[in-house]
N, C-alpha and C positions, 0 to 999 in steps of 0.2 A: 380520436387523435387529429389534431389540426394539420392542415396542409401547408400552412404558412406560419412563420415564426418571426418575431421581432429580431432575434439574435440566433445565429447558427454558429457554433464553435466547432472547429475542426481539431480533434485531438483531445484526449482525456488525461493528459499529463498534468503536472502541477499548475501550469499557467492556464490550461484549458478548462479544467474542472472548476478552478476558482473563478474564472471569468463567467462560466455558465451559471454557477450558483449565485454569484453576485448579481448578474443580470436578472435572474429570476427573483431575487430578493427585492430588486428595484421595480418589480412589477411587469417585467417584459416576458413575453412568451419565448421560451428558450429551448433550443435543441443542441445536443452535443453529439458529434459523430466520432465514434471510436470503435475500431474493429477488434481490439484486444481488451484486456482487463483495464479497468480504470486505475489511474495513478501513474501511468507511463513507465518509462525505463527505471526511473529512480525508485519507485515503490515496488515494482515487480521483479526486476533483475539486477538493479544497480545498487544504489545507496543503502536502502533499507535491509535487503538480505545480506549485503556485505557487512554492515554494522552488526547484524545479529551473529554472523560467523566470528567477527572480531571479538565480540563480547564472550563467546564461548572460549576462544583462545585465551582471552584475558583471565577468565576464571581458572582455566587449567594452569596458567602460569602462576597465578596467586597461590593456588593449592600446592604447586611444586616448590614455591619459595616460602611457604607458611612456616617451616621450621625456623627460618631466620627470625621469625616473630614470636617464637615460643609455642607454636601450634604444630602438632604432629598430625598431618592429614593422611598419613600412610601413603601407599602407592597410588599414584594418579594415573588412570587410564583414560584415554580419549577415544571417542567413537564419532568420527566425522559424519557418518551416516545419520546418526541422531542429531548432530549439530545442523546438518543440512535440512532435516525434516523440520526442526524448530525454525530455521531461517525461512522456509516456505510458509510455515504457519503464521509467522510474524508478518510476512509480506501479504499473504492472503487476508489477514485481519485488517491491514491498512487499506487494501483495495476494497474490501467490503464496507469499510467505514466511509469511503468516498461514495460508493453506491448508495449507502444509506442517506448521506447528505444530498445526493442528487434527487432521490425520491422525496425526501423531506421538503425540499425546496421546489418540487414539481418541475424538474428539468426533464424533458424528454430525451431519451438516449436512443441513438440509432447506430447500427453497425452489425457486423456478423455475429457478435455475441451480445446483442442488445437485449435489454429487458423491456417488458411491456411498460407503457407509461403509467404513472400512479392513478 
C-alpha cells in the first residue's frame, strides 16, 4: 500500500466516489477516506431507501385501486417490516456496487470500515 497518493478524496458520497474513480481512471494514484459505508447519505439512509419505501407504498395503492381497472386483487395487507428490509437490501446493493467500482478502478479506501486495497 503506497504512503503517498496523487489524489486524496475526503468522503465517499456521490461526489467523492465519482471523483476518486475518475482520478484513478485518469491514471492517478487515488485514495478515498470514508468512515461509513460508501455512497453517503443519499445511498444509505436518504434518497435510495426512501424511494424503495415509496415504491412499496405505490404498489399497495395500485392494488387497492385495482378494482377501478377491472382487476380484483382481493384484500391488500401491508407489512412495513418487510418493506423496510427490502429498502435496506436495495441500499446495501447500491453501496456494494460503489465498493465494486472502487476496487475495479484500483482506488484505495481508508477509514474505520475500510477494505484492503485491491
